Residue frames as a rotation matrix with the C-alpha (Angstrom) as fourth column:
UNK 1
0.187 -0.565 -0.803 -13.83
-0.266 -0.816 0.513 -13.92
-0.946 0.117 -0.303 -3.56
UNK 2
-0.787 -0.473 0.396 -13.06
0.190 0.425 0.885 -16.13
-0.587 0.772 -0.245 -6.59
UNK 3
-0.158 0.822 0.548 -16.65
0.973 0.223 -0.055 -15.99
-0.167 0.524 -0.835 -7.79
UNK 4
0.585 0.363 -0.725 -16.79
0.351 -0.919 -0.176 -12.24
-0.731 -0.152 -0.665 -7.24
UNK 5
-0.269 -0.787 -0.555 -13.73
-0.329 -0.467 0.821 -11.71
-0.905 0.403 -0.133 -9.43
UNK 6
-0.875 -0.126 0.467 -15.04
0.316 0.582 0.749 -14.03
-0.367 0.803 -0.469 -12.16
UNK 7
-0.457 0.815 0.357 -18.69
0.820 0.232 0.523 -13.18
0.343 0.532 -0.774 -12.33
UNK 8
0.000 0.463 0.886 -19.28
0.071 -0.884 0.462 -9.79
0.997 0.063 -0.033 -10.71
UNK 9
-0.434 -0.195 0.880 -20.02
-0.705 -0.535 -0.466 -8.42
0.561 -0.822 0.095 -7.26
UNK 10
-0.999 0.010 -0.054 -20.95
0.043 0.739 -0.672 -10.39
0.033 -0.674 -0.738 -4.19
UNK 11
-0.466 0.883 -0.049 -24.45
-0.520 -0.318 -0.793 -8.97
-0.716 -0.344 0.607 -4.25
UNK 12
0.131 0.516 -0.847 -25.32
-0.985 0.164 -0.052 -10.35
0.112 0.841 0.529 -7.66
UNK 13
-0.653 -0.430 -0.624 -23.72
-0.375 0.899 -0.227 -13.65
0.658 0.085 -0.748 -6.70
UNK 14
-0.924 0.346 0.163 -25.88
-0.041 0.334 -0.942 -13.97
-0.380 -0.877 -0.295 -3.61
UNK 15
-0.145 0.918 -0.369 -28.94
-0.796 -0.329 -0.507 -13.03
-0.587 0.220 0.779 -5.61
UNK 16
-0.141 0.020 -0.990 -28.25
-0.819 0.559 0.128 -15.77
0.556 0.829 -0.062 -8.14
UNK 17
-0.896 -0.293 -0.333 -27.75
-0.081 0.846 -0.527 -18.31
0.436 -0.446 -0.782 -5.39
UNK 18
-0.727 0.675 0.131 -30.92
-0.232 -0.062 -0.971 -17.34
-0.647 -0.736 0.201 -3.50
UNK 19
0.018 0.761 -0.648 -32.98
-0.954 -0.181 -0.239 -17.33
-0.299 0.623 0.723 -6.67
UNK 20
-0.317 -0.213 -0.924 -31.60
-0.640 0.767 0.043 -20.65
0.700 0.606 -0.379 -7.82
UNK 21
-0.995 -0.078 -0.055 -32.14
-0.008 0.646 -0.763 -22.22
0.095 -0.759 -0.644 -4.41
UNK 22
-0.477 0.879 0.008 -35.69
-0.523 -0.276 -0.807 -20.95
-0.707 -0.389 0.591 -4.25
UNK 23
0.309 0.594 -0.743 -36.45
-0.949 0.138 -0.285 -22.53
-0.066 0.793 0.606 -7.63
UNK 24
0.634 -0.112 0.765 -34.61
-0.155 0.951 0.267 -25.74
-0.758 -0.288 0.586 -6.86
UNK 25
0.939 -0.341 0.052 -32.08
0.094 0.106 -0.990 -25.00
0.332 0.934 0.131 -9.58
UNK 26
0.295 -0.909 -0.295 -28.28
0.948 0.241 0.207 -25.25
-0.117 -0.340 0.933 -9.39
UNK 27
0.546 -0.215 -0.810 -26.37
0.074 -0.950 0.302 -22.03
-0.835 -0.225 -0.503 -8.80
UNK 28
0.957 -0.155 0.245 -25.13
0.250 0.016 -0.968 -20.86
0.146 0.988 0.054 -12.24
UNK 29
0.528 -0.817 0.234 -22.00
-0.823 -0.560 -0.099 -19.35
0.212 -0.140 -0.967 -10.67
UNK 30
0.158 -0.437 0.886 -21.10
-0.580 0.685 0.441 -22.71
-0.799 -0.583 -0.145 -9.16
UNK 31
0.724 0.177 0.666 -21.71
0.356 0.732 -0.581 -24.48
-0.591 0.658 0.467 -12.44
UNK 32
0.907 -0.415 0.077 -19.51
-0.158 -0.504 -0.849 -22.01
0.391 0.757 -0.523 -14.30
UNK 33
0.300 -0.825 0.478 -16.74
-0.946 -0.193 0.261 -22.34
-0.123 -0.530 -0.839 -11.72
UNK 34
0.325 -0.134 0.936 -16.86
-0.171 0.965 0.198 -26.12
-0.930 -0.225 0.291 -12.00
UNK 35
0.942 0.019 0.336 -16.48
0.322 0.239 -0.916 -25.88
-0.098 0.971 0.219 -15.76
UNK 36
0.647 -0.749 0.142 -13.38
-0.616 -0.623 -0.482 -23.71
0.449 0.224 -0.865 -15.35
UNK 37
0.157 -0.569 0.807 -11.91
-0.817 0.385 0.430 -26.10
-0.555 -0.727 -0.405 -12.79
UNK 38
0.624 0.144 0.768 -12.61
0.176 0.932 -0.317 -29.02
-0.762 0.333 0.556 -15.14
UNK 39
0.950 -0.295 0.097 -10.81
0.019 -0.256 -0.967 -27.17
0.310 0.920 -0.237 -17.95
UNK 40
0.328 -0.865 0.379 -7.79
-0.929 -0.368 -0.038 -26.59
0.172 -0.340 -0.925 -15.71
UNK 41
0.176 -0.219 0.960 -7.79
-0.540 0.794 0.280 -30.23
-0.823 -0.567 0.022 -14.62
UNK 42
0.908 0.195 0.372 -7.79
0.187 0.607 -0.772 -31.30
-0.376 0.770 0.515 -18.26
UNK 43
0.628 -0.760 -0.169 -4.37
-0.718 -0.482 -0.502 -29.69
0.300 0.437 -0.848 -18.75
UNK 44
0.341 -0.609 -0.717 -1.32
0.247 0.793 -0.556 -31.96
0.907 0.012 0.421 -18.59
UNK 45
0.785 0.014 -0.620 -0.07
0.617 0.080 0.783 -32.36
0.061 -0.997 0.054 -15.02
UNK 46
-0.222 -0.962 -0.158 3.30
0.955 -0.247 0.162 -30.73
-0.195 -0.115 0.974 -15.76
UNK 47
-0.468 0.119 0.876 1.60
0.413 -0.846 0.336 -27.68
0.781 0.519 0.347 -17.29
UNK 48
0.659 0.750 0.057 -0.69
0.240 -0.282 0.929 -27.31
0.713 -0.599 -0.365 -14.26
UNK 49
0.528 -0.542 -0.654 2.32
0.822 0.132 0.554 -27.56
-0.214 -0.830 0.515 -11.95
UNK 50
-0.522 -0.759 0.389 4.23
0.839 -0.539 0.074 -24.97
0.154 0.366 0.918 -13.97
UNK 51
-0.130 0.566 0.814 1.34
0.229 -0.782 0.580 -22.49
0.965 0.262 -0.028 -14.03
UNK 52
0.820 0.485 -0.304 0.62
0.366 -0.034 0.930 -22.91
0.441 -0.874 -0.206 -10.32
UNK 53
0.228 -0.826 -0.516 4.28
0.928 0.024 0.372 -22.43
-0.294 -0.564 0.772 -9.37
UNK 54
-0.566 -0.416 0.712 4.74
0.687 -0.716 0.128 -19.42
0.456 0.561 0.691 -11.64
UNK 55
0.203 0.756 0.622 1.64
0.109 -0.649 0.753 -17.70
0.973 -0.085 -0.214 -10.21
UNK 56
0.792 0.103 -0.601 2.56
0.581 0.175 0.795 -18.57
0.187 -0.979 0.079 -6.63
UNK 57
-0.150 -0.949 -0.276 6.06
0.973 -0.192 0.132 -17.08
-0.178 -0.249 0.952 -6.88
UNK 58
-0.547 0.056 0.835 4.71
0.346 -0.894 0.286 -13.87
0.763 0.445 0.469 -8.40
UNK 59
0.560 0.826 0.067 2.23
0.197 -0.212 0.957 -13.80
0.805 -0.523 -0.281 -5.54
UNK 60
0.287 -0.559 -0.778 5.13
0.958 0.151 0.245 -13.88
-0.020 -0.815 0.579 -3.07
UNK 61
-0.749 -0.597 0.287 6.32
0.622 -0.783 -0.008 -10.54
0.229 0.172 0.958 -4.42
UNK 62
-0.215 0.762 0.611 2.83
0.045 -0.618 0.785 -9.01
0.976 0.196 0.099 -4.36
UNK 63
0.763 0.591 -0.262 2.34
0.217 0.147 0.965 -10.14
0.608 -0.793 -0.016 -0.75
UNK 64
-0.149 -0.939 -0.309 5.84
0.703 0.119 -0.701 -9.19
0.695 -0.322 0.643 0.46
UNK 65
-0.895 -0.160 0.417 4.60
-0.104 -0.834 -0.542 -6.00
0.435 -0.529 0.729 2.12
UNK 66
-0.754 0.636 -0.164 1.39
0.546 0.468 -0.695 -7.71
-0.366 -0.613 -0.700 3.30
UNK 67
0.012 0.767 -0.642 -0.67
-0.183 -0.630 -0.755 -5.61
-0.983 0.126 0.133 0.90
UNK 68
-0.559 -0.142 0.817 -1.64
0.682 0.482 0.550 -7.08
-0.472 0.864 -0.173 -2.48
UNK 69
-0.461 0.309 -0.832 -2.54
-0.308 -0.935 -0.177 -4.18
-0.832 0.174 0.526 -4.78
UNK 70
0.601 0.772 0.206 -5.03
-0.013 0.267 -0.964 -4.33
-0.799 0.577 0.170 -7.66
UNK 71
0.564 -0.455 -0.689 -2.26
-0.825 -0.339 -0.451 -3.35
-0.028 0.823 -0.567 -10.11
UNK 72
-0.528 -0.798 0.291 -0.19
-0.797 0.584 0.155 -6.32
-0.294 -0.150 -0.944 -8.93
UNK 73
-0.154 0.569 0.808 -3.10
-0.004 0.817 -0.576 -8.74
-0.988 -0.092 -0.124 -9.30
UNK 74
0.802 0.510 -0.311 -3.92
-0.261 -0.168 -0.950 -7.51
-0.537 0.844 -0.002 -12.79
UNK 75
0.179 -0.824 -0.537 -0.30
-0.982 -0.121 -0.142 -7.82
0.052 0.553 -0.831 -13.89
UNK 76
-0.640 -0.389 0.662 -0.02
-0.501 0.865 0.024 -11.35
-0.582 -0.316 -0.749 -12.50
UNK 77
0.261 0.827 0.498 -3.23
0.046 0.505 -0.862 -12.34
-0.964 0.248 0.094 -14.28
UNK 78
0.805 0.008 -0.594 -2.01
-0.560 -0.322 -0.763 -10.95
-0.198 0.947 -0.255 -17.60
UNK 79
-0.211 -0.974 -0.087 1.34
-0.975 0.203 0.095 -12.65
-0.075 0.105 -0.992 -17.13
UNK 80
-0.476 0.098 0.874 -0.24
-0.212 0.952 -0.222 -16.03
-0.853 -0.291 -0.433 -16.41
UNK 81
0.673 0.739 0.029 -2.49
-0.086 0.117 -0.989 -15.66
-0.735 0.663 0.142 -19.45
UNK 82
0.610 -0.498 -0.617 0.55
-0.791 -0.326 -0.518 -14.92
0.057 0.803 -0.593 -21.60
UNK 83
-0.411 -0.879 0.241 2.95
-0.899 0.435 0.057 -17.48
-0.155 -0.193 -0.969 -20.15
UNK 84
-0.654 0.188 0.733 0.49
-0.092 0.942 -0.323 -20.37
-0.751 -0.279 -0.599 -19.91
UNK 85
-0.897 0.367 -0.245 -1.73
-0.302 -0.106 0.947 -19.42
0.322 0.924 0.206 -22.87
UNK 86
-0.684 0.686 -0.246 -4.79
0.698 0.519 -0.494 -19.68
-0.211 -0.510 -0.834 -20.64
UNK 87
-0.028 0.768 0.640 -8.17
0.537 -0.529 0.657 -18.02
0.843 0.362 -0.398 -21.20
UNK 88
-0.404 -0.174 0.898 -8.80
-0.413 -0.841 -0.349 -15.11
0.816 -0.513 0.268 -18.84
UNK 89
0.567 0.725 0.391 -11.26
-0.675 0.136 0.725 -16.94
0.473 -0.675 0.566 -16.57
UNK 90
0.790 -0.328 -0.518 -8.85
0.427 0.901 0.082 -19.81
0.440 -0.286 0.851 -15.99
UNK 91
-0.259 -0.936 0.239 -5.93
0.459 -0.337 -0.822 -17.45
0.850 -0.103 0.517 -15.38
UNK 92
-0.097 0.315 0.944 -7.96
-0.646 -0.741 0.182 -15.44
0.757 -0.593 0.275 -12.88
UNK 93
0.878 0.479 -0.004 -8.85
-0.325 0.602 0.729 -18.59
0.352 -0.638 0.684 -10.96
UNK 94
0.435 -0.805 -0.404 -5.24
0.685 0.587 -0.432 -19.82
0.585 -0.089 0.806 -10.89
UNK 95
-0.455 -0.633 0.626 -4.01
0.121 -0.741 -0.661 -16.44
0.882 -0.225 0.414 -9.65
UNK 96
0.271 0.645 0.715 -6.76
-0.699 -0.379 0.607 -16.18
0.662 -0.664 0.348 -7.04
UNK 97
0.938 0.054 -0.343 -5.86
0.138 0.848 0.511 -19.58
0.318 -0.527 0.788 -5.61
UNK 98
0.109 -0.989 -0.098 -2.14
0.737 0.146 -0.659 -18.79
0.667 -0.001 0.745 -5.69
UNK 99
-0.367 -0.228 0.902 -2.56
-0.229 -0.918 -0.325 -15.42
0.902 -0.325 0.285 -3.95
UNK 100
0.631 0.650 0.424 -4.81
-0.606 0.071 0.792 -16.88
0.485 -0.756 0.439 -1.27
UNK 101
0.809 -0.383 -0.447 -2.30
0.492 0.857 0.156 -19.66
0.323 -0.346 0.881 -0.62
UNK 102
-0.183 -0.922 0.341 0.56
0.502 -0.386 -0.774 -17.18
0.845 0.029 0.533 -0.52
UNK 103
-0.106 0.221 0.970 -1.26
-0.570 -0.813 0.123 -15.01
0.815 -0.539 0.212 2.01
UNK 104
0.781 0.555 0.287 -2.25
-0.552 0.397 0.733 -17.94
0.293 -0.730 0.617 4.22
UNK 105
0.912 -0.369 0.178 0.74
0.246 0.841 0.482 -20.29
-0.328 -0.396 0.858 4.04
UNK 106
0.814 -0.573 0.096 3.54
-0.141 -0.355 -0.924 -18.31
0.564 0.739 -0.369 2.39
UNK 107
0.392 -0.712 0.582 5.86
-0.920 -0.324 0.222 -18.30
0.031 -0.622 -0.782 5.36
UNK 108
0.138 -0.301 0.944 6.09
-0.437 0.836 0.331 -22.09
-0.889 -0.458 -0.016 5.48
UNK 109
0.592 0.233 0.771 5.63
0.440 0.708 -0.552 -23.00
-0.675 0.667 0.316 1.80
UNK 110
0.805 -0.219 -0.551 7.69
-0.494 -0.761 -0.420 -20.34
-0.328 0.610 -0.721 0.01
UNK 111
-0.158 -0.987 -0.004 11.01
-0.853 0.135 0.505 -22.15
-0.498 0.083 -0.863 0.05
UNK 112
-0.353 0.044 0.935 9.64
0.091 0.996 -0.012 -25.60
-0.931 0.081 -0.355 -0.77
UNK 113
0.646 0.698 0.309 7.48
0.398 0.038 -0.916 -24.44
-0.652 0.715 -0.254 -3.69
UNK 114
0.764 -0.375 -0.525 10.12
-0.591 -0.734 -0.336 -22.14
-0.259 0.567 -0.782 -5.17
UNK 115
-0.298 -0.930 0.214 12.95
-0.747 0.367 0.554 -24.68
-0.594 0.005 -0.804 -4.96
UNK 116
-0.160 0.324 0.932 10.77
0.337 0.906 -0.257 -27.39
-0.928 0.273 -0.254 -6.48
UNK 117
0.875 0.464 -0.135 9.83
0.081 -0.417 -0.905 -25.03
-0.476 0.782 -0.403 -9.31
UNK 118
0.384 -0.820 -0.425 13.50
-0.871 -0.475 0.129 -24.26
-0.307 0.320 -0.896 -9.95
UNK 119
-0.380 -0.570 0.729 14.34
-0.372 0.815 0.444 -27.96
-0.847 -0.102 -0.522 -10.03
UNK 120
-0.116 0.473 0.873 11.84
0.582 0.745 -0.326 -28.78
-0.805 0.471 -0.362 -12.77
UNK 121
0.852 0.509 -0.120 11.93
0.258 -0.609 -0.750 -25.70
-0.455 0.608 -0.651 -15.03
UNK 122
0.339 -0.724 0.601 14.29
0.899 0.062 -0.433 -24.65
0.276 0.687 0.672 -17.81
UNK 123
-0.455 -0.661 -0.597 16.75
0.795 -0.603 0.063 -21.83
-0.401 -0.446 0.800 -17.23
UNK 124
-0.875 0.113 0.470 15.07
0.229 -0.758 0.610 -19.52
0.425 0.642 0.638 -19.76
UNK 125
0.164 0.986 -0.031 11.75
0.412 -0.041 0.910 -19.90
0.896 -0.162 -0.413 -17.93
UNK 126
0.241 -0.169 -0.956 13.43
0.963 -0.082 0.257 -19.08
-0.121 -0.982 0.143 -14.61
UNK 127
-0.816 -0.571 -0.090 14.89
0.543 -0.811 0.220 -15.93
-0.199 0.130 0.971 -16.15
UNK 128
-0.520 0.716 0.467 11.48
0.167 -0.451 0.877 -14.97
0.838 0.534 0.115 -17.49
UNK 129
0.397 0.665 -0.632 9.98
0.740 0.175 0.650 -15.56
0.543 -0.726 -0.423 -14.06
UNK 130
-0.236 -0.558 -0.796 12.55
0.905 -0.425 0.029 -13.31
-0.354 -0.713 0.605 -12.38
UNK 131
-0.958 -0.092 0.273 11.83
0.212 -0.866 0.452 -10.47
0.195 0.491 0.849 -14.80
UNK 132
-0.106 0.990 0.098 8.10
0.230 -0.071 0.970 -10.93
0.967 0.126 -0.221 -14.26
UNK 133
0.256 0.152 -0.955 8.67
0.948 0.153 0.279 -10.94
0.189 -0.976 -0.105 -10.49
UNK 134
-0.711 -0.546 -0.443 10.50
0.605 -0.796 0.011 -7.60
-0.359 -0.260 0.897 -10.65
UNK 135
-0.778 0.484 0.401 7.72
0.063 -0.574 0.816 -6.26
0.626 0.660 0.416 -12.88
UNK 136
0.234 0.873 -0.429 5.12
0.624 0.203 0.755 -7.22
0.746 -0.444 -0.497 -10.25
UNK 137
-0.079 -0.350 -0.933 7.15
0.956 -0.292 0.028 -5.42
-0.282 -0.890 0.358 -7.60
UNK 138
-0.897 -0.347 -0.274 7.22
0.247 -0.907 0.341 -2.35
-0.367 0.238 0.899 -9.83
UNK 139
-0.390 0.813 0.432 3.52
0.881 0.193 0.432 -2.57
0.268 0.550 -0.791 -10.75
UNK 140
0.713 0.615 -0.335 2.76
0.693 -0.691 0.205 0.54
-0.105 -0.379 -0.919 -8.66
UNK 141
0.695 -0.511 0.506 5.93
0.080 -0.644 -0.761 2.20
0.715 0.569 -0.406 -10.01
UNK 142
0.147 -0.666 0.731 7.86
-0.915 -0.372 -0.155 1.58
0.376 -0.646 -0.664 -6.78
UNK 143
0.320 -0.155 -0.935 9.69
0.251 0.965 -0.074 -1.48
0.914 -0.211 0.348 -5.47
UNK 144
0.644 -0.015 0.765 9.73
-0.644 -0.550 0.531 -1.02
0.413 -0.835 -0.364 -1.70
UNK 145
-0.271 -0.878 0.394 12.17
-0.955 0.194 -0.224 -2.51
0.120 -0.437 -0.891 0.81
UNK 146
0.010 0.348 0.937 10.02
-0.520 0.803 -0.293 -5.56
-0.854 -0.484 0.189 1.58
UNK 147
0.932 0.363 -0.012 9.56
-0.176 0.423 -0.889 -6.38
-0.318 0.830 0.458 -2.09
UNK 148
0.418 -0.863 -0.285 13.26
-0.786 -0.186 -0.589 -5.86
0.456 0.470 -0.756 -2.75
UNK 149
-0.386 -0.553 0.738 14.21
-0.866 0.493 -0.084 -8.32
-0.318 -0.672 -0.669 0.00
UNK 150
0.360 0.614 0.702 11.68
-0.269 0.789 -0.553 -10.86
-0.893 0.010 0.449 -1.26
UNK 151
0.912 -0.061 -0.405 13.04
-0.403 0.049 -0.914 -10.58
0.075 0.997 0.020 -4.80
UNK 152
-0.077 -0.996 0.032 16.57
-0.951 0.064 -0.302 -11.26
0.299 -0.054 -0.953 -3.53
UNK 153
-0.318 0.011 0.948 15.32
-0.623 0.751 -0.218 -14.31
-0.714 -0.660 -0.232 -1.65
UNK 154
0.737 0.641 0.212 13.38
-0.216 0.521 -0.826 -15.62
-0.640 0.563 0.522 -4.65
UNK 155
0.623 -0.572 -0.534 16.42
-0.705 -0.115 -0.700 -15.17
0.339 0.812 -0.474 -6.87
UNK 156
-0.406 -0.803 0.437 18.53
-0.914 0.371 -0.165 -17.17
-0.030 -0.466 -0.884 -4.46
UNK 157
-0.117 0.452 0.885 15.94
-0.381 0.802 -0.460 -19.95
-0.917 -0.390 0.078 -4.17
UNK 158
0.892 0.428 -0.147 15.65
-0.270 0.243 -0.932 -20.16
-0.363 0.871 0.332 -7.96
UNK 159
0.570 -0.739 0.360 19.38
0.692 0.667 0.276 -20.76
-0.444 0.092 0.891 -8.14
UNK 160
0.685 -0.335 0.647 20.62
0.311 -0.669 -0.675 -17.39
0.659 0.664 -0.354 -9.36
UNK 161
-0.241 -0.831 -0.501 23.86
0.947 -0.088 -0.308 -15.95
0.212 -0.549 0.808 -8.00
UNK 162
0.171 0.255 -0.952 23.92
0.614 -0.783 -0.099 -12.55
-0.771 -0.567 -0.291 -6.31
UNK 163
-0.696 -0.505 -0.510 25.55
-0.069 -0.660 0.748 -11.03
-0.714 0.556 0.424 -9.38
UNK 164
-0.826 0.464 0.321 22.86
0.492 0.314 0.812 -12.48
0.276 0.828 -0.487 -11.64
UNK 165
0.135 0.896 -0.423 20.13
0.983 -0.175 -0.057 -11.06
-0.125 -0.408 -0.904 -9.43
UNK 166
-0.149 -0.265 -0.953 21.85
0.282 -0.935 0.216 -7.67
-0.948 -0.237 0.214 -9.62
UNK 167
-0.979 -0.166 0.121 21.59
0.150 -0.177 0.973 -7.83
-0.141 0.970 0.198 -13.41
UNK 168
-0.266 0.956 0.120 17.81
0.853 0.176 0.491 -8.30
0.449 0.233 -0.863 -13.16
UNK 169
0.214 0.315 -0.925 17.67
0.833 -0.553 0.004 -5.58
-0.510 -0.771 -0.381 -10.52
UNK 170
-0.677 -0.572 -0.464 19.51
0.250 -0.771 0.586 -3.15
-0.693 0.281 0.664 -12.81
UNK 171
-0.760 0.446 0.473 16.73
0.532 0.008 0.847 -3.49
0.373 0.895 -0.243 -15.39
UNK 172
0.348 0.937 0.009 14.28
0.675 -0.257 0.692 -2.05
0.651 -0.235 -0.722 -12.84
UNK 173
-0.550 -0.747 -0.373 16.72
0.790 -0.319 -0.524 0.33
0.273 -0.583 0.765 -11.14
UNK 174
-0.831 0.185 0.525 14.51
-0.151 -0.983 0.107 3.41
0.536 0.009 0.844 -11.38
UNK 175
0.148 0.979 -0.140 11.59
-0.126 0.160 0.979 1.64
0.981 -0.128 0.147 -9.65
UNK 176
-0.155 -0.247 -0.957 13.34
0.813 0.518 -0.265 1.08
0.561 -0.819 0.121 -6.31
UNK 177
0.816 0.577 -0.007 12.02
0.456 -0.637 0.621 3.23
0.354 -0.510 -0.784 -3.48
UNK 178
0.425 -0.730 -0.536 15.53
0.617 -0.200 0.761 3.76
-0.663 -0.654 0.365 -2.06
UNK 179
-0.514 -0.601 0.612 16.71
0.855 -0.301 0.422 5.15
-0.070 0.740 0.669 -5.40
UNK 180
0.164 0.687 0.708 13.75
0.616 -0.631 0.471 7.53
0.770 0.359 -0.527 -5.52
UNK 181
0.863 0.153 -0.482 14.42
0.498 -0.417 0.760 8.72
-0.084 -0.896 -0.436 -1.98
UNK 182
-0.079 -0.974 -0.213 18.06
0.751 -0.198 0.630 9.45
-0.655 -0.110 0.747 -2.78
UNK 183
-0.510 -0.101 0.854 17.11
0.791 -0.446 0.420 11.38
0.339 0.889 0.308 -5.89
UNK 184
0.560 0.780 0.279 14.54
0.543 -0.600 0.587 13.41
0.625 -0.177 -0.760 -3.97
UNK 185
0.741 -0.307 -0.597 17.14
0.522 -0.297 0.800 14.27
-0.423 -0.904 -0.059 -1.33
UNK 186
-0.101 -0.913 0.396 19.86
0.985 -0.036 0.168 15.29
-0.139 0.407 0.903 -3.76
UNK 187
0.057 0.108 0.992 18.50
0.508 -0.859 0.064 18.76
0.859 0.500 -0.104 -4.72
UNK 188
0.927 0.335 0.170 17.96
0.018 -0.492 0.870 19.69
0.375 -0.803 -0.462 -1.07
UNK 189
0.588 -0.779 -0.216 21.47
0.623 0.266 0.736 18.54
-0.516 -0.567 0.642 -0.13
UNK 190
-0.172 -0.647 0.743 22.95
0.955 -0.294 -0.035 20.45
0.241 0.703 0.669 -3.06
UNK 191
0.393 0.413 0.822 21.06
0.255 -0.907 0.335 23.62
0.884 0.078 -0.461 -2.13
UNK 192
0.987 -0.021 -0.162 22.17
0.157 -0.157 0.975 23.34
-0.046 -0.987 -0.152 1.49
UNK 193
0.269 -0.963 0.024 25.80
0.847 0.248 0.469 22.94
-0.458 -0.106 0.883 0.43
UNK 194
-0.432 -0.460 0.776 25.77
0.844 -0.509 0.168 25.85
0.318 0.727 0.608 -2.02
UNK 195
-0.634 0.269 -0.725 23.38
0.364 -0.723 -0.587 28.13
-0.682 -0.636 0.360 -0.19
UNK 196
-0.948 0.316 -0.029 21.22
-0.160 -0.396 0.904 28.36
0.275 0.862 0.426 -3.31
UNK 197
-0.414 0.895 0.166 17.44
-0.490 -0.065 -0.870 28.65
-0.767 -0.441 0.465 -3.31
UNK 198
-0.429 0.323 0.844 15.28
0.654 0.756 0.043 26.22
-0.624 0.570 -0.535 -5.30
UNK 199
-0.939 -0.066 0.337 14.19
0.314 -0.564 0.764 27.81
0.139 0.823 0.550 -8.56
UNK 200
-0.110 0.982 0.156 10.50
0.670 -0.043 0.741 27.82
0.734 0.186 -0.653 -7.71
UNK 201
0.455 0.262 -0.851 11.26
0.871 -0.328 0.365 29.86
-0.184 -0.908 -0.377 -4.56
UNK 202
-0.628 -0.771 -0.108 13.42
0.719 -0.627 0.298 32.49
-0.298 0.109 0.948 -6.25
UNK 203
0.589 0.788 -0.181 11.92
0.665 -0.599 -0.446 35.94
-0.460 0.142 -0.877 -6.69
UNK 204
0.403 -0.446 0.799 13.10
0.668 -0.454 -0.590 38.64
0.626 0.771 0.115 -9.07
UNK 205
-0.423 -0.630 -0.651 15.62
0.892 -0.416 -0.176 41.07
-0.160 -0.655 0.738 -7.59
């Protein structure tokens, strides 16, 4: 999956591998991936830890409803590129690893990773992370109930009070699914109470 995201479809990847194997040559995809890994490993340890934690926590939000959407992945990748000043290929690899780990081990690792991140990161970076986390939840224009609950939990584990989390939440108020449902219901409730007919259904007398 990592190679497919970095270098194209699975078909072309398999073709490269078969061709390289037949000629006794190393797989160019593998060589390219190793170069990217080497570049990541050349970063200072604290920077690697920061990037990995940031990407993992954003992945928690994307995976909250057990369905990681392309819009969420793209936003996380762009965010990691911006926050960590990484080239695209390196950011994609970091995000891919983080999302896979979140999907496989999130239930047991979420608390430990998030609390450790909070312990070692400056307050302004934690605030930036929370805003990015809400943005990931709203990547498809709707923050659903599962994502909302996960965001509350992340905020708590990062050390924010309930009132502080509500401030972040207010910035994305219009993206919450519950808010949208209430707004959709309001015209119907108003019409039922007044006996009026929606404008599109009215016909000239």
